[in-house]
N, C-alpha and C positions, 0 to 999 in steps of 0.2 A: 947601342944600335938595337932597334926592335926587330924581332923576327917577323918575316913576311907572312908567316903562317899564323892564322888566328888561334888564340889560346883555346877556344872552344872547338877547334877542328880536331877531332879524334877519329881514329878508325872505328867503324861500327863494331860494337862488341857482339860476338856470336854467342848464342846460348846453346849449350850442349846438355843433353840429358845425362843425368847421373843417377845411379841406383845405389841404395844403401846395401850393405852386406852384413846385416845384424848378427848372423850366426857364423860369419867368416867362412862360409862354404856354399854360398848361393851364386857365385860369379858365373857358374855354368849357365844358370837360368837368365842372369842379367844380359849375357851376350845374345841369347836367343830373343829376349824381349827388345833389345836394341834393334834387331832386325825386324821384328814384328811391328814395332811402332813406326819405324821408317817406312815400312810397307803401307801402313795406314796414312802416313803423311802424304804419300804420292798416289793414293787410291782415289778414284772418282766414283767408287761404288756407293750406291744408295742403299742404306740399310732399313729394314722394316722396323716398326716401332717395337715389336716383340723380339728383343735381341737375346742371344745366348748369354749365359753368365760369364763365359770367358770373354766374349766381345765387350760386354759392359765393363769388365775390369780393365781390358786393354784401352778402351776409349777414355776411361777415367784417368789412367796413367798418362795417356797422350795429352789430355787437356789440363794436366796439373802444372803447367807453366814451368817456372824455374826451380820448382821444389825437387829435393832429392826423393827419388821414387822408391817405394817399398814393394819388392817383388813377392813377399811372402804370401799374400792372399792368392796369387796365381799359382805359386808352388803348392799351397795346400789344396787348391782345387784340382790340379792335374794329378796329385797323389791320391786324392779321394776317388776320382774317376777311375784311375788305374786299379785301385783296390776292388772297386765294383766290377770292373772288366775281368779281373782275375777270377772272381767268384762266379759271375754269371756265365762266362765262356769257358770255365775250367781250364785256364791257361796253364800250360806246362811250365815248370820252373825255369827252363832255359829260354822261354819266350816272354817272361815277365820283364817289366821295365823298371828303371830306377834302382833303388836299393832293395826292391823285391825280387830282383834277379836271383835265381838259385834257391829261393825259398819254396817250401813244399806245402805249407799249410793251406787249407781250403776254408778256413774260418776267418771271416772279415774282422772279427774282434782281435784275433791273433795278429793279423796284418796291421791293424791299427796299433797294437802293442809294440810291434817291431819299430814303428816310427816314434812311439813315445819313449821307448827304453834306449834308443840309440840315436846318434846324430845321423842326419841324412847323408852327410859326406858329399864330396864332389861327385857329380853324376856325368854321364855321357850326354853331351848336348844333343846328339842324334836322337836320344830317347824322347826328347820333347816333341820333335816333329813326328816320330812314330806314334806317339800318344795322340797327337792331333789326328793322324790318319786313321788310327784304330777306333777313335771315338767321334768320327766326323758327323755321325747322325745327331750328336748333341751340339756340335760346334760347326755345323754346316756353313753358317754365315762367315765364320773365320776361314774355313777351308776353301770356300768359293773364291777367295781373293787370289789364290794361286794354284788351284787344282787344275791338273792337265789330264788329257787323254792321250794314250799312245796305242799304237798297234804295230804288229810285226810284218815285215815284208822281205822277201828274198828274191834277188835277181839271178836268173839262170845264165851261167857263163857259156852255155851251149847255144841257146836260141835267142838270148837277150830278153826273154819274156819275164814277167814279174808274177810271183805268187804271193798273195796277201792273206793275212789272217784278219778277217773282218771283225773279230771279237776285240773290242777296245778295252783297255784297262785304265782305271782312274788312279791318279797318283797325286799326293800332296807335294811331292818333291821327286827329283831324279837323283839316284845314288850313283856316284862315280867312284869306282875302286881307287883307293889311294895308290899313287905310283911309288916305285922304289927309288926314284931319283928326283931331284929338285926340278921343277918345271913351272911354267906359267899356267894360270887357269885356262887361258885361251888354247894352249896346246893340249891340255888335259881334255877339254871339251871336244877338240878335234878328234883325238884318238879314241875317246870313249863314246861319243855321240855321232859326230859327223862322218867318221870313216866306218866302212862296213867290216863286219866280222866274217872271215872265211869259214864256211861250213863244208868240210871235206865229205865226199860221198853222198851229197844231197841229191835228191831226185825230184825233178820238176813234174809233180803229179798232175797239175792242171794244164800242162803244155806238152813239150816234146817228150816227156817221160824219160829223158836221158839222165843217168847218174853222173853228176859232175861236181864241181866246186860252186856252191852258192854264195852270193854276196848278201849277207844278212844285215838288215837295218832295223833299229827301233825308231819309229817315226812318231813325232809329236803332231797330233792333229791340230789344224788351224793355227799353226805357229805364228802366222802373220797377224793374228788377232790377239795373241797373248800379250798382256802387259807386264806380268811378273813370271819369272821362272826361278824356282828354288832348287839349288843343287846342294847335296849333302855329300861330303867326302868322309866316310867312316875311317877313323884313325885308331880307335881302341879295339884291341883284339885279344883273344885268349890263347895262350901258348899251349903246347901239348901237355904241360904239367898243370894247366888250369889257372896259371898266373895271368894277370892282366898287364898288357904293355901298350904303349902308344907309339904309333908310327909318326916320327917327327920330320918326315920329308917336308920341305918347304914348297908351298904352292903360291906363287907370286901373282897378285892381281894388279896388273899394271897397264891394261888396255881394254878396249871393248872386245867382247867375245861375239862370235857368230854361231848361231845354231841354224843349220841348213834345213830348208823345207824341201821335201822330196815329192 
């Protein structure tokens, strides 16, 4: 008896991006690039002919079809730019990124030597996005894909009036403190972004001038027009002894999330 299903009827094969890991320590960057290339997949942004070096590399990876992708050119670029930032901005050891964290040299040749003489090792994924933010003048076309503006506002519990800080801040991402217990991303965004922070002893200077408890919010400007929002949950921290540990709390992504507009 012949099957009623045609022999050539097969489920459509899905193509998944895969990255090489030639040095066995670049998976931290591969996870970042999976996110960045997915962002390009869904972006309707029109880019100028004169693209930044980072964007050109990202587009090249995106258009590479079913090939296994090599992340090392992007790794080398972000490391080179970080070395230049350290020197030009006299970055303190504790504010340096990647494996330059904690180094004190102010000589770019010595920073290059650090990379030549040692393995890069596993890095904190967060540093990739901090690097984007710190060097956005060079990579503005990439940062424009998800840059947001925020401002602060506080609601007075005495008169109900609102006091806003008109000074907006630019961000490439929103940082969410890692919780100490397992929870969903939806719940984490609710408690870190949507819900107000109580500020005891706050005074409504622009209104009733009563000292009370203020309800403080960080507000994303024009949230209804945003296509992408990038959230970073820092997990790597330094203990009192200087050792590095990872917060392994589970954050489940299992539903749509809501970011409220105020």
